[in-house]
MISE-268365 format. One record per residue (C-alpha): x, y, z; residue number from 0; residue in three letters. Coordinates in Angstrom, 2 decimals. Layout:
N
ATOM       c1       c2       c3  resi  resn
ATOM        X        Y        Z   NUM   Ala
...
END
This chain:
132
ATOM       c1       c2       c3  resi  resn
ATOM     0.46    -3.25     2.22     0   Met
ATOM    -1.81    -5.13    -0.90     1   Ser
ATOM    -1.66    -8.11    -2.21     2   Ser
ATOM    -3.86    -9.42    -5.32     3   Thr
ATOM    -5.10   -12.97    -6.76     4   Ser
ATOM    -7.08   -14.26    -9.62     5   Glu
ATOM    -7.81   -17.09    -8.06     6   Glu
ATOM    -7.96   -16.87    -4.04     7   Leu
ATOM   -11.04   -14.77    -2.39     8   Ser
ATOM   -10.71   -12.49     0.35     9   Phe
ATOM   -11.11   -14.88     2.82    10   Glu
ATOM    -8.50   -16.78     1.57    11   Lys
ATOM    -6.41   -14.04     1.15    12   Leu
ATOM    -6.93   -12.64     4.95    13   Ser
ATOM    -6.03   -16.50     5.69    14   Ala
ATOM    -2.91   -16.59     4.71    15   Leu
ATOM    -1.66   -14.43     7.81    16   Thr
ATOM    -2.28   -13.82    11.08    17   Glu
ATOM    -2.46   -10.18    10.84    18   Leu
ATOM    -6.44    -8.25    10.49    19   Lys
ATOM    -6.53    -6.62     7.24    20   Pro
ATOM    -7.96    -2.98     6.76    21   Thr
ATOM    -9.71    -3.65     3.54    22   Gly
ATOM   -10.46    -5.78     0.19    23   Gly
ATOM   -12.72    -7.18    -2.09    24   Trp
ATOM   -13.81   -10.90    -3.55    25   Ser
ATOM   -13.20   -11.30    -7.11    26   Lys
ATOM   -16.85   -10.58    -8.71    27   Gly
ATOM   -17.96    -7.93    -6.18    28   Glu
ATOM   -19.80    -5.10    -7.25    29   Glu
ATOM   -17.40    -2.29    -7.15    30   Arg
ATOM   -18.64     0.96    -5.10    31   Lys
ATOM   -17.56     3.06    -8.20    32   Ile
ATOM   -18.31     1.98   -11.80    33   Gly
ATOM   -21.13    -0.65   -11.14    34   His
ATOM   -18.57    -3.33   -12.36    35   Thr
ATOM   -16.97    -6.29   -11.10    36   Ala
ATOM   -13.83    -6.74    -9.43    37   Tyr
ATOM   -11.90    -8.99   -11.71    38   Asn
ATOM    -9.65   -10.12    -8.88    39   Phe
ATOM    -9.85   -10.21    -5.34    40   Ser
ATOM    -7.59    -7.95    -2.74    41   Ala
ATOM    -6.56    -7.89     0.48    42   Val
ATOM    -5.19    -4.34     2.51    43   His
ATOM    -3.01    -3.51     5.38    44   Phe
ATOM    -2.89    -0.03     6.48    45   Glu
ATOM    -1.73     0.15    10.00    46   Pro
ATOM    -1.92     3.91     9.95    47   Asn
ATOM    -3.92     5.63     7.58    48   Pro
ATOM    -3.59     9.33     9.10    49   Glu
ATOM    -1.05    11.40     7.06    50   Pro
ATOM     2.71    11.26     7.67    51   Asp
ATOM     5.75    11.46     6.41    52   Glu
ATOM     6.85     8.50     3.86    53   Phe
ATOM     9.72     7.45     6.18    54   Glu
ATOM     7.52     7.12     9.43    55   Asp
ATOM     4.70     5.74     7.33    56   Lys
ATOM     6.91     3.09     5.79    57   Leu
ATOM     8.46     2.09     9.15    58   Gly
ATOM     4.94     1.78    10.94    59   Lys
ATOM     4.01    -0.62     8.20    60   Leu
ATOM     7.34    -2.22     8.65    61   Leu
ATOM     6.68    -2.76    12.29    62   Asn
ATOM     3.32    -3.95    11.36    63   Phe
ATOM     3.81    -6.83     8.61    64   Leu
ATOM     7.31    -7.77    10.74    65   Glu
ATOM     4.65    -9.16    13.23    66   Gln
ATOM     3.84   -11.77    10.83    67   Asp
ATOM     6.69   -12.33     8.52    68   Arg
ATOM     5.55   -15.92     7.65    69   Asp
ATOM     2.30   -14.65     6.79    70   Gly
ATOM     3.41   -11.51     4.09    71   Ile
ATOM     5.78   -14.07     2.90    72   Leu
ATOM     3.10   -16.52     1.96    73   Arg
ATOM     1.25   -13.79     0.98    74   Leu
ATOM     3.93   -12.31    -1.90    75   Val
ATOM     4.48   -16.17    -2.84    76   Glu
ATOM     0.47   -17.24    -2.81    77   Lys
ATOM    -0.25   -13.82    -4.68    78   Ala
ATOM     0.96   -10.46    -5.83    79   His
ATOM     2.22    -9.00    -2.40    80   Gly
ATOM     3.66    -5.58    -2.40    81   Tyr
ATOM     3.81    -2.15    -1.09    82   Ile
ATOM     2.00     0.93    -3.01    83   Gln
ATOM     2.31     4.37    -2.32    84   Val
ATOM     0.73     7.13    -3.80    85   Ala
ATOM     2.23    10.83    -2.63    86   Gly
ATOM     0.93    14.18    -3.84    87   Thr
ATOM     3.85    16.86    -4.58    88   Phe
ATOM     2.17    20.64    -3.99    89   His
ATOM     4.30    22.94    -6.37    90   Asn
ATOM     3.96    25.85    -3.52    91   Gly
ATOM     7.54    26.57    -3.44    92   Asn
ATOM     8.69    24.72    -7.02    93   Thr
ATOM    10.51    22.14    -4.72    94   Ala
ATOM     8.50    19.04    -5.49    95   Leu
ATOM    10.90    16.84    -2.72    96   Gly
ATOM    11.08    12.72    -3.12    97   Gly
ATOM    11.11     9.62    -0.98    98   Tyr
ATOM    14.12     8.63     0.48    99   His
ATOM    14.41     4.38     1.63   100   Leu
ATOM    17.28     4.02     3.40   101   Gly
ATOM    19.53     0.76     4.12   102   Lys
ATOM    17.56    -0.11     7.38   103   Asp
ATOM    14.26     0.15     5.11   104   Ser
ATOM    15.50    -1.78     1.79   105   Ile
ATOM    16.61    -5.09     4.00   106   Lys
ATOM    13.04    -4.58     5.95   107   Arg
ATOM    11.77    -4.87     2.67   108   Leu
ATOM    14.34    -8.04     1.30   109   Gly
ATOM    13.52    -9.67     4.22   110   Arg
ATOM     9.84    -9.52     3.88   111   Leu
ATOM     9.98   -10.06     0.17   112   Asn
ATOM     7.96    -7.34    -0.53   113   Leu
ATOM     8.47    -5.03    -3.55   114   Glu
ATOM     7.43    -1.18    -3.41   115   Ile
ATOM     5.33     0.39    -6.12   116   Asp
ATOM     5.49     4.23    -6.15   117   Phe
ATOM     2.19     6.32    -7.76   118   Asp
ATOM     3.64    10.07    -8.17   119   Leu
ATOM     0.82    13.10    -8.42   120   Tyr
ATOM     1.35    16.35    -8.78   121   Ala
ATOM    -0.96    19.69    -7.96   122   Arg
ATOM    -0.03    22.09    -9.55   123   Trp
ATOM    -1.19    25.59    -7.23   124   Ile
ATOM     1.44    27.98    -6.21   125   Glu
ATOM     0.96    29.14    -2.60   126   Phe
ATOM    -1.04    31.86    -2.13   127   Gly
ATOM    -2.61    31.64    -5.41   128   Thr
ATOM    -5.51    29.12    -4.67   129   Phe
ATOM    -9.04    30.84    -3.61   130   Ser
ATOM   -11.59    28.05    -2.74   131   Pro
END
């Protein structure tokens, strides 16, 4: 989950919830790549950064966020709080697959007033054709 603001600093965003952020920055800090300054602040929460199935990662994230529902609601209200999903599909068997949002997950997202955004990437390398 991420929350962004052009007015609030990383510290002020972090103070809106009891949950410990896993990353973020304040407006004006220098980017690690490109050596330009951020024009907004951000706070990120990723309780399980390891690779996992989408449904498992979403469930673990919601379990984490629900520990401080009021704080997450404040982040969504006072800053742009949302869930960002970046997925890479491989064309190994020509079936890209997809994501499933079950009724329970949709209800849980609704109780936290969270939207979800999907960035999808595809690597067009068929199995057996890649050589390092």
